[in-house]
C-alpha positions as CSV (number, residue, x, y, z in Angstrom):
1,M,81.2,250.6,153.4
2,K,79.7,251.7,155.9
3,K,80.6,254.6,157.7
4,M,81.3,255.1,161.6
5,S,79.0,257.0,163.3
6,Q,79.6,260.5,164.0
7,E,81.1,261.0,167.5
8,K,78.9,264.2,168.6
9,V,80.4,267.3,169.7
10,S,79.7,268.4,173.7
11,R,78.4,271.7,174.5
12,R,82.0,272.1,176.3
13,N,84.3,271.2,173.7
14,Y,81.9,273.2,171.0
15,L,82.8,276.8,173.1
16,K,86.0,276.1,172.7
17,I,86.1,276.4,169.2
18,G,88.1,279.7,167.8
19,A,85.8,282.9,168.2
20,G,85.7,283.3,164.5
21,A,84.3,280.0,164.1
22,A,81.9,280.2,166.8
23,V,80.5,284.0,165.7
24,A,80.2,282.4,162.0
25,A,78.3,279.1,163.6
26,V,75.9,281.4,166.0
27,A,75.6,283.6,162.7
28,I,74.1,281.1,160.4
29,G,72.5,278.7,163.7
30,A,72.3,275.8,163.9
31,G,73.1,274.3,160.4
32,G,76.5,276.0,160.4
33,Y,77.1,273.6,163.6
34,Y,76.0,270.1,162.0
35,A,78.2,271.8,159.1
36,Y,80.7,272.0,160.6
37,E,80.4,268.5,162.7
38,T,79.8,266.8,159.1
39,T,83.7,268.0,157.6
40,R,85.7,267.2,160.6
41,P,87.9,263.9,159.8
42,K,86.0,261.1,160.3
43,V,88.7,257.9,161.7
44,K,87.5,254.4,161.0
45,P,87.6,252.3,163.7
46,K,90.2,249.8,163.6
47,I,89.6,245.7,162.5
48,R,90.7,243.1,165.2
49,Y,92.1,240.3,163.0
50,M,92.8,236.9,164.4
51,G,94.7,234.6,162.4
52,Y,97.7,233.5,160.5
53,P,101.1,235.7,158.9
54,F,100.3,233.9,155.7
55,Y,96.8,235.1,155.3
56,I,97.0,238.9,156.1
57,P,100.9,239.7,156.5
58,K,101.6,242.6,158.6
59,E,102.6,244.8,154.7
60,A,99.4,243.9,153.5
61,A,97.8,245.7,157.2
62,D,100.2,248.5,156.4
63,K,99.2,248.4,152.3
64,W,95.1,248.5,153.6
65,K,96.0,251.4,156.0
66,E,97.7,253.6,153.6
67,E,94.8,252.7,151.2
68,R,91.9,253.1,153.7
69,G,93.5,254.9,156.5
70,Q,92.0,252.1,158.6
71,E,94.3,249.9,161.3
72,I,93.7,246.2,161.2
73,E,95.2,245.2,164.4
74,L,97.0,241.7,164.0
75,T,97.1,238.9,166.4
76,Y,98.9,236.1,165.2
77,E,98.9,232.7,166.6
78,D,100.4,228.9,165.5
79,F,98.6,227.4,162.8
80,W,97.8,224.2,165.0
81,V,96.1,225.8,167.7
82,L,94.6,228.8,165.8
83,S,90.9,228.4,165.5
84,Q,91.0,226.9,169.4
85,K,91.8,230.6,170.5
86,Q,89.1,231.6,167.8
87,L,86.5,229.7,169.6
88,A,88.2,230.4,173.3
89,N,87.3,234.0,172.9
90,P,84.9,235.2,169.7
91,K,84.6,238.8,171.4
92,V,88.3,240.1,171.4
93,W,88.2,239.3,167.3
94,D,86.0,240.9,164.1
95,F,87.2,238.4,161.7
96,G,90.2,235.8,161.2
97,G,91.7,232.9,159.0
98,S,92.5,229.5,160.1
99,G,93.2,226.4,158.5
100,R,91.1,224.4,161.3
101,Y,87.9,226.4,161.9
102,R,85.3,223.7,161.6
103,P,84.5,223.7,165.5
104,L,83.7,227.4,164.9
105,V,81.0,226.6,162.2
106,D,80.0,223.6,164.4
107,A,79.7,226.3,167.2
108,D,77.5,228.4,165.0
109,L,80.0,231.5,165.9
110,C,80.6,232.7,162.3
111,L,78.2,235.0,160.9
112,S,77.0,234.4,157.5
113,F,76.1,236.7,155.0
114,P,74.6,237.2,150.6
115,M,77.6,235.9,148.5
116,S,76.8,239.6,147.0
117,K,78.7,241.2,150.0
118,I,82.2,239.7,148.6
119,P,82.0,240.9,144.5
120,R,84.4,239.3,143.5
121,W,83.4,235.9,144.5
122,M,82.3,234.8,141.3
123,P,80.8,230.8,140.7
124,D,82.2,231.3,136.9
125,K,85.5,232.6,137.6
126,A,86.1,229.9,140.9
127,M,87.9,226.8,140.6
128,P,85.8,223.8,140.4
129,L,86.5,222.2,143.4
130,F,84.4,224.7,145.4
131,T,81.1,225.0,143.4
132,S,80.8,221.3,142.4
133,P,83.0,219.3,145.1
134,E,80.4,216.3,144.5
135,K,82.1,215.7,141.5
136,Y,85.5,214.9,142.9
137,F,84.7,213.9,146.4
138,S,82.6,211.0,147.8
139,P,79.1,212.3,149.2
140,E,80.0,211.9,153.0
141,Q,82.8,214.2,152.1
142,A,81.7,216.8,150.0
143,E,78.9,217.5,152.3
144,R,81.5,218.4,155.2
145,F,83.4,220.6,152.3
146,I,80.0,222.5,151.6
147,R,79.4,223.6,155.1
148,L,82.8,225.5,155.7
149,T,82.1,227.7,153.2
150,W,78.2,227.9,152.6
151,K,75.5,228.1,155.0
152,S,73.9,224.8,153.6
153,K,73.9,222.6,150.7
154,E,71.0,224.8,149.6
155,E,72.8,228.2,150.3
156,V,75.4,227.1,147.8
157,N,76.2,230.2,145.4
158,K,74.0,232.4,148.0
159,T,75.2,232.3,151.4
160,M,78.7,232.1,152.7
161,V,80.2,231.6,156.5
162,A,83.6,231.7,155.3
163,V,85.8,233.2,152.1
164,P,88.1,231.1,150.8
165,L,91.0,232.9,150.0
166,M,94.3,230.7,149.3
167,W,94.4,226.6,148.0
168,N,96.4,223.8,147.4
169,F,97.3,220.1,147.5
170,D,99.3,219.3,150.3
171,T,102.0,216.4,149.7
172,G,105.9,216.9,151.2
173,T,109.1,218.2,150.2
174,Y,112.2,215.3,149.9
175,L,115.7,216.1,148.3
176,P,116.2,214.8,144.8
177,E,120.4,214.2,146.1
178,H,119.0,211.7,148.3
179,M,115.6,210.3,146.7
180,P,115.4,208.6,143.2
181,Y,112.4,210.6,141.7
182,G,111.7,213.9,140.2
183,P,112.3,214.8,136.3
184,A,114.7,212.3,135.7
185,K,111.6,210.2,135.5
186,G,109.1,213.3,134.1
187,Y,106.9,214.2,136.6
188,E,104.3,210.8,136.6
189,A,102.7,210.1,140.1
190,D,105.2,207.5,141.0
191,F,105.2,208.3,144.4
192,Q,103.5,207.0,147.0
193,F,102.7,208.1,150.8
194,N,104.5,205.1,152.3
195,E,107.9,206.4,150.6
196,L,108.0,207.9,153.6
197,F,107.9,204.5,155.8
198,N,111.0,203.4,153.9
199,P,113.6,201.9,156.0
200,E,116.1,202.9,153.5
201,W,115.3,206.9,154.6
202,K,115.4,205.8,158.5
203,G,115.7,208.6,160.6
204,K,115.5,211.2,158.0
205,V,112.0,211.3,157.9
206,G,109.8,214.5,159.2
207,M,106.1,214.6,159.9
208,Y,103.3,217.3,161.0
209,D,103.0,217.8,164.4
210,E,99.2,216.7,164.1
211,G,97.2,214.1,165.0
212,F,94.6,214.7,162.4
213,A,97.2,215.7,159.5
214,V,99.4,212.3,159.7
215,I,96.3,209.7,160.6
216,T,94.1,211.4,157.7
217,E,96.8,210.9,154.9
218,T,97.8,207.9,156.3
219,G,94.3,206.9,155.9
220,N,93.4,207.5,152.4
221,W,96.8,205.9,151.3
222,L,95.7,202.7,153.2
223,D,92.4,202.9,151.7
224,A,93.3,203.4,148.5
225,T,95.5,200.5,148.7
226,G,92.8,198.3,149.6
227,Q,94.4,197.3,153.3
228,I,91.6,199.4,154.6
229,K,88.4,200.6,153.8
230,I,86.8,203.4,154.4
231,T,82.8,204.4,154.7
232,G,82.5,207.8,155.1
233,A,84.4,210.6,154.6
234,I,88.1,210.4,154.9
235,S,88.2,214.0,156.7
236,S,86.5,212.6,159.7
237,L,87.1,209.0,160.6
238,D,85.7,206.6,163.0
239,P,87.5,205.3,166.3
240,G,87.7,202.0,164.5
241,T,89.1,202.9,161.3
242,I,91.6,205.2,163.6
243,D,93.0,202.7,165.5
244,K,94.1,200.4,162.4
245,I,95.5,203.4,161.4
246,F,97.3,203.9,164.4
247,D,98.3,200.3,164.4
248,Y,99.8,200.2,161.0
249,L,101.9,203.4,162.6
250,L,103.0,202.3,165.7
251,P,105.7,200.2,164.7
252,I,107.4,202.3,162.2
253,A,107.2,205.0,164.9
254,K,108.9,202.1,167.5
255,S,111.7,201.5,164.8
256,G,113.1,205.4,164.9
257,Q,112.0,206.1,161.1
258,F,110.3,209.4,162.1
259,R,113.2,212.2,163.0
260,T,110.9,214.6,164.0
261,F,106.8,215.4,164.2
262,W,107.0,219.2,163.5
263,S,105.2,222.3,163.9
264,K,107.3,225.4,163.7
265,Y,107.7,226.3,159.8
266,A,111.5,227.6,160.5
267,D,112.0,224.5,162.0
268,V,111.5,221.6,158.8
269,V,113.1,224.4,156.4
270,N,115.8,224.0,158.4
271,L,115.9,220.2,158.6
272,L,115.6,220.4,155.2
273,S,117.9,222.7,154.2
274,T,120.5,221.4,156.1
275,R,119.9,218.5,154.7
276,E,119.4,216.7,158.6
277,L,115.6,215.4,156.9
278,W,115.6,214.0,152.9
279,V,112.0,213.9,153.1
280,S,108.6,215.7,155.3
281,Q,105.3,216.3,155.0
282,S,104.9,219.8,154.5
283,W,103.2,222.6,152.8
284,N,104.2,224.2,149.4
285,P,106.2,227.5,150.6
286,V,108.7,225.1,152.9
287,L,109.8,223.8,149.3
288,F,110.4,227.0,148.2
289,D,112.2,228.5,151.2
290,V,114.3,224.9,150.9
291,R,115.6,225.7,147.1
292,K,116.1,229.8,148.7
293,A,118.9,228.3,151.1
294,G,120.8,226.7,148.0
295,T,119.3,222.7,148.5
296,P,117.8,220.9,145.5
297,A,114.1,220.5,146.7
298,F,111.0,218.6,145.0
299,Y,107.4,218.5,146.2
300,I,106.0,215.3,145.7
301,N,103.5,213.9,143.4
302,Y,101.4,211.2,144.9
303,E,100.0,208.6,143.3
304,H,96.8,208.7,145.3
305,G,97.0,212.4,145.4
306,G,97.8,214.9,147.6
307,S,95.4,216.5,150.4
308,F,93.2,219.2,149.1
309,W,93.0,222.4,151.6
310,Y,92.0,226.0,151.3
311,N,92.2,228.7,153.8
312,S,89.3,231.1,154.4
313,H,88.1,234.3,156.0
314,Y,85.6,234.3,158.3
315,I,83.2,237.0,160.5
316,S,83.0,236.3,164.7
317,K,79.6,236.8,165.1
318,Y,80.5,239.0,168.3
319,A,82.3,241.4,165.6
320,N,82.1,245.4,166.4
321,P,78.9,245.9,164.3
322,D,80.8,249.3,163.6
323,V,83.4,247.1,161.3
324,I,81.4,244.3,159.8
325,E,81.0,246.2,156.4
326,D,84.5,247.2,156.8
327,V,85.6,243.6,157.1
328,Y,83.8,242.7,153.7
329,A,85.9,245.3,151.9
330,V,89.0,243.3,153.2
331,M,87.8,239.7,152.5
332,N,86.9,241.1,149.1
333,W,90.1,243.0,148.6
334,C,92.2,239.4,149.6
335,L,90.3,237.9,146.7
336,E,91.6,240.7,144.2
337,L,94.9,241.3,142.7
338,Y,97.1,242.6,144.8
339,M,96.6,239.9,147.8
340,Q,96.1,237.4,145.1
341,M,99.8,238.2,144.0
342,T,101.5,237.8,147.8
343,Y,99.6,234.5,148.2
344,T,101.0,233.3,145.2
345,K,104.8,234.3,146.1
346,Q,103.8,231.7,148.7
347,G,103.1,229.0,146.1
348,Y,99.3,229.3,147.0
349,P,96.8,229.5,143.7
350,T,93.7,231.9,144.0
351,P,90.1,230.5,144.4
352,M,89.4,232.8,141.4
353,W,92.0,232.1,139.1
354,G,89.1,233.0,136.2
355,H,89.9,236.8,136.4
356,E,91.4,238.4,133.6
357,D,93.1,240.8,136.0
358,V,95.4,237.9,137.3
359,K,96.0,236.2,134.1
360,N,96.9,239.2,132.5
361,A,99.1,240.1,135.3
362,M,100.4,236.7,135.0
363,G,101.2,236.3,131.7
364,A,100.9,233.3,129.7
365,E,104.2,231.8,130.8
366,F,103.1,232.0,134.4
367,Y,99.5,231.2,134.0
368,G,100.7,228.2,132.3
369,W,103.4,226.9,134.8
370,F,101.4,227.8,137.8
371,Y,98.0,226.2,136.8
372,E,98.7,224.2,133.6
373,G,101.4,222.3,133.9
374,K,103.0,223.6,131.6
375,R,106.7,224.5,131.1
376,T,108.4,227.4,131.2
377,Y,110.0,229.5,128.0
378,L,113.9,229.2,129.2
379,P,115.6,226.0,129.6
380,I,116.7,224.6,133.1
381,D,120.1,225.9,132.4
382,E,119.6,229.5,131.5
383,A,116.9,229.9,134.2
384,T,119.6,228.9,137.0
385,K,121.9,231.3,135.5
386,E,119.3,233.9,135.7
387,A,118.4,232.8,139.3
388,W,121.5,231.5,140.9
389,G,124.4,232.9,138.4
390,K,125.6,236.2,140.9
391,D,126.2,234.2,144.0
392,H,126.4,230.9,143.1
393,P,127.6,230.4,140.0
394,E,129.0,226.9,140.4
395,F,125.3,225.5,140.4
396,A,125.2,225.9,136.4
397,A,127.3,223.0,136.6
398,L,124.7,220.3,138.7
399,D,123.5,218.1,136.2
400,E,119.9,218.8,134.9
401,R,118.0,217.2,137.4
402,L,119.3,218.9,140.1
403,Q,119.1,222.4,138.7
404,Q,115.2,221.7,138.2
405,G,115.6,221.6,142.0
406,L,116.5,224.5,142.6
407,F,114.3,226.8,140.4
408,V,112.5,230.3,142.1
409,P,109.8,230.9,140.8
410,D,109.4,234.0,142.3
411,V,112.8,235.0,140.7
412,Y,112.1,233.6,137.2
413,F,108.3,235.2,137.3
414,R,109.5,238.3,139.1
415,Q,107.6,240.4,136.0
416,F,104.1,239.1,138.1
417,W,105.2,241.4,141.4
418,T,107.6,243.9,139.5
419,G,105.2,245.0,136.6
420,E,107.8,244.2,134.1
421,A,106.2,242.8,130.8
422,P,105.6,238.7,130.7
423,R,108.2,236.9,129.0
424,S,107.2,235.9,125.3
425,G,108.2,232.6,123.7
426,S,106.9,229.0,124.0
427,P,107.2,226.2,126.7
428,N,110.7,224.8,125.8
429,P,111.5,220.9,126.6
430,K,113.8,221.5,129.0
431,G,111.8,224.2,131.0
432,N,110.7,223.7,134.4
433,I,107.5,222.2,135.3
434,R,105.8,222.3,138.5
435,E,106.0,218.7,140.2
436,M,102.3,218.1,140.6
437,G,101.2,218.9,137.0
438,S,98.0,221.0,136.3
439,V,95.3,221.8,138.6
440,E,93.2,219.7,136.2
441,D,95.4,216.6,137.1
442,R,95.9,217.1,141.0
443,A,91.7,217.6,141.0
444,K,91.5,213.9,139.3
445,R,93.7,212.8,142.1
446,C,92.5,214.1,144.6
447,R,90.4,211.6,147.4
448,F,90.0,214.2,149.9
449,F,90.3,217.6,151.7
450,S,91.8,218.4,154.8
451,S,92.0,221.8,155.8
452,P,90.2,223.8,157.0
453,D,87.9,220.6,158.4
454,L,88.7,219.2,162.0
455,P,87.2,215.5,162.8
456,D,84.3,215.4,164.9
457,N,86.0,213.1,167.2
458,N,89.1,215.2,167.2
459,D,90.1,214.1,170.9
460,Y,90.1,210.6,170.0
461,Y,92.7,211.4,166.8
462,L,94.6,213.7,169.8
463,S,95.1,210.6,172.2
464,K,95.9,208.1,169.7
465,F,99.0,210.8,167.9
466,E,100.0,211.3,171.7
467,Q,100.6,207.4,172.4
468,L,102.1,207.4,168.5
469,K,104.9,210.3,169.7
470,A,105.1,208.3,173.3
471,A,106.5,205.9,171.2
472,L,109.4,207.4,169.1
473,P,112.8,206.0,170.4
474,V,114.8,208.1,173.2
């Protein structure tokens, strides 16, 4: 880690040193002066971070300061505008994280660096999508994917522009009290994206408040079902294709199908928890927070795959040069066990899922549930009593399907965070299983990625999306 250059002691300050120290310094000459100088406590310069709370929560910054004696100055911005704030002034932050940072890469504002600067990043330990995107995506989509982590196609596994720290496949959250999907039918992918447009759920549907996400996910479904033809990257559509998607969505919006286009995390959690929404496009943590509020909920398992995404950390080219080595250390630390435990509690997997310390800390049951599509060792009725028996004993009387919708992994797998010994046993036929199945299953169905991409003509997405929202009934 690079050490801060030492501030030289002025003659005036030097003369203020106690008489004994001064005499000793004179006695041993200049060598004594510099010996004193090198023993002074060194204060590391603070690192300026601009990002989203999920990436570096305040408690993580406190942990870094406690362990390393260095402050991380946190500036949080709303997810949808974060990269715009970073782009507007790249001199006020040293490193950042965002779900939409292509504009920074395109503007050449991200510092590139050898992969060796991040020793935790090992290609053989990485989730395969990061090292072989061409096996999963179209050539156009793979090309866009590569450029957001690596300097170029030729520099894959050599030179990075960003360090992925978490990932998932986004779909949405729905309430099994109102919608006939979930474990009653097993976990096969029987939920198509157009279920959000089913008139039966009119006025109970939530959508993202972002044109890119809404248009891209709708376009993926229309292309997969042969209703339109996308020839390039699904994450960067041409205006003609956007127009077709807009024409499809417009009458649906006019009908009052959508209750809201949400932007604030707390808002969508509240609307689902209070059952004002029955289904919504959402991130995975929304599901778990809805369950923690005591409302049964499931994550959608789309037939045509979820939207693969990942979030990364990157360094501004205008970063304080005195902290760049420290930033490498922080980004590497975010791939180590402590921070990956934080992300896992949010429901997000690590890009470095092959590291043995992750597997050992999780234990076979949690690792199997989280990554391999395996059921828990305890049946759902026992898991329900363990999680809810004290505060909501009535949940034990719910049918099995709704109990599955109340499964809270950070309670059931608490040993990952408390350090208790992992549970022993084997998958139970009535145990809980993660709705979207194994990583392998999800990757096979995935057709595109969204975050951290942003379309080349994002302004056109924005203009059409504003027209769509304006069509909502008053």
